[in-house]
Structures are given as C-alpha cells and as structure tokens.
N, C-alpha and C positions, 0 to 999 in steps of 0.2 A: 241490220246493215252489214254489208260486205265491203271490206276495204282492200283495195289493190294498191299497186305502186302509183297509179295515175288517177284512178277513179274510185268513187264511192257508189255502191249500189244501195239504194234505199227505196222505201215506199214512194210511189207516185203521190204527190200532194195536189190539192186543188189549185194552188198557185203556180203549178207547172203547166197547167192546161192551156193557158193562153199562148205560151211559147210552143207547146206541143202542136197546137193548131197550125202555127206557122210551118212547122216541119211537115205535117200531114198535107199541107197545101202546096208544098214544093214538089213539082212534078219530077225533077231529076232525082230527088231523094226517094220518092215513092217508087219510081221505076227500078232503082237499084235495090230497094228493100223487097221488091217482089210482092207476092200476095195479091190483094185485091187491086183492081184497076184504079189508077189515080182518079179521084173525083173531089170536087170542092166540098169541104166540111166546115161547118160553122162551130163556134164555141159552144152553143147549146147542145149540138149533136155530140161533141166530144165530152162534154160534162155528163150527158146521159150515159154514154159508154163507161165513163169513169164510175158513175154511181152503180151501174150494173156489175162492174168488175169488183166492187167492194163486197158484193153478195157471193161472188165466185169463190169456192173453197179449193178448187183443184189447180187452176192456172196460177202461176206466180209472175207478177209484173213488177219490174224494178225501174226506177228512174236512174239514169246515169249522170252523176255529178262529177265535174272536174273543177276543183278549186271553188266549190260552192256555187257552181254554174250548171244549170240543167242543160245537158248537151244531147240527150237522146234517151232511148228506152230499150229494155230487153226483157225477154220472157222465157219461161219454161212452160210448156203446155203439152197437150195431148199425152198426158201421163197414162201409161199402160201398166197397172200394178202387177199383172201376171208376168209380163215380159220384163218388167223393171226398166222401161224405156220412156224417154220423153223427147220432145222437139224443142230446140233452141231457136230463138229469133232475136235479132238485134238490129237497131237502126240508130246511127249517129246522125242526128238531124242538123247539128251545127257544123257547117262545112269547114269552119276554121279548125276543127279537130279531126278532119279526115286525114288518113295516111300518117298519123303521128303516134300510133300505138295505143290510143285510148280504147278503140274497139277490141283490140287483142287483150288488153288488161281486163275489160269487162267480161269477155268470153272466158278467160281463165278463172275469174271469180265465179261465174255461173257454173262452170264445170266443177269447181271445188264444192260449191253448194249442192249440185246435183248428185255427185258421187259420195261425198262425205256426210251430208246432212239428210238427203232424200233417198239414199241407198239405191240409186239408179245403177243399172248394169251397162246401159248404152245410152248415149245422147246423139241425136241425129238432127239434120237440118237440110233444107233445100235452098239453093241459090241459083241465080241466072248464070248461064255459061259465059256471059259477057262481063260479069262482075268479078274481074280478076283480082281486084284489091281485097274483096271479101274472101275469095278462095285462098289467097296467100295468108290472110289472117287465120283462117280456120286450119290450114295445114300447119302453121306455126304453133297452133294450140293442140295439135295431135290428130285432127280429123283426117280421114282418108276418103277419097272418092269411092263410093259403093255402087254407084249406078247413075243412070240418066233417064229422065223422062223426055223422050225425043219430041221436039217441036211442041212443048207443053205450055209455054207462055207466049202470049201475044204482047209484044213490046216494040214500040217505035216502028210500027208498020211492018213487022215481020215476026215470025215464030222463032222462039229460042228454046233450046234444051234447058231443062231444070236439072242441075247437078245435085245429086243426093250424096251427102257426106255423113260420116258417123265416126264416133270414137267410143271404144269400150273402156270400162273402168280399169281393166287390167293394163291396157295400153297407156291410159292416163297415169296410173300409179307408177308404171315403169319410168315415165318421163319425170316424175317427181323426185326420184332418187338422185342424190348428188353424184356426179361422175367421180369415180375413184381417181385420186391423184397418182401419177406414176411414182414408183419408188425412187427415192433419192439415192444416188450412188455413194 
C-alpha cells in the first residue's frame, strides 16, 4: 500500500469491481481516460479481467482509496527493463473527487513507487489534448510534454492529438529536495 496526503493506493479487491463497472460505463469518464473506445461492460466481463490481472506479473494495478472509499484506479504498465521506463495510467471514476487534488496525490505516489521501488529511469503517459485538467495535474507532478501524436484519437465526433508527457527520475528527484530557506539577516 502507498499512502499519500489524500489517497491510499492499494490492491484492487473483488468488492471494488461493482463500483468499477459504474466508472467504466460512464462515457464522460472513459472519454477523458482515453485508451479503448467506450463500450458497455458487464460485471462478469470486469471480473474476468480482474482474474486475468491476478496472473499478470509485470503490470501494477492499484485501487485509489480516499477515506476508505474506492474512487478510481491507476496503473504502471509497459515496463521496459532495458530502458528502465514504464507507462502511467490513472482514472478517477468518482466525479465528486475531480479537480480536488486526489489524482495529483495518486500520481505522486505512483512516481515515488516507480522511481524508488521499481528503479525506473523515466515514466511516461499519453493524454488527450482536450483533457486540460489531467495535463495540469501531470505538469504539477513534474511531467513535461515530449511530443504529440497528431489526430491520433477519435473522440466525440472528431480526431484529437494525443499529448505524450514524461518525467525523468533526475527531474523527479530534484523536485523532492526541499527549497533552501533564505538566510536570515
């Protein structure tokens, strides 16, 4: 478990899945999350995915808890052992927690895990050009825009760019250093 100021990242449990299905079937949430096209999913389909994830040794899938309430999920995946890189993904499915710092706290905990415990050199992600809230969160956590895949996503009846962002361990470590206080006269 990873504990932040606002969230606890823990293993996804079977009792999370019913609520997770609600998040996965919310079109607005899925459009913002990117990835696969939104489609209706049943509880048995999500349970099957969960069972498969338990066999997976490489990807890391966390539930995001806020005050013992399951509000979303986050992952580290696509690990490249030679390059020491991985992809970060996050989705806050409970809209009551949008724009209130819960996603940022989760991302900060994931970065700490990736760099300190998994020895990653770089963490990257992709997000929609229109998901400005996510981009602000990622920038606040130290990510910088590294490029764009032009007209890469089909969303809401139009093509959008996918914004690629990344953060290096050296950049992340520099942000962890407390700022020096000015000398007192």
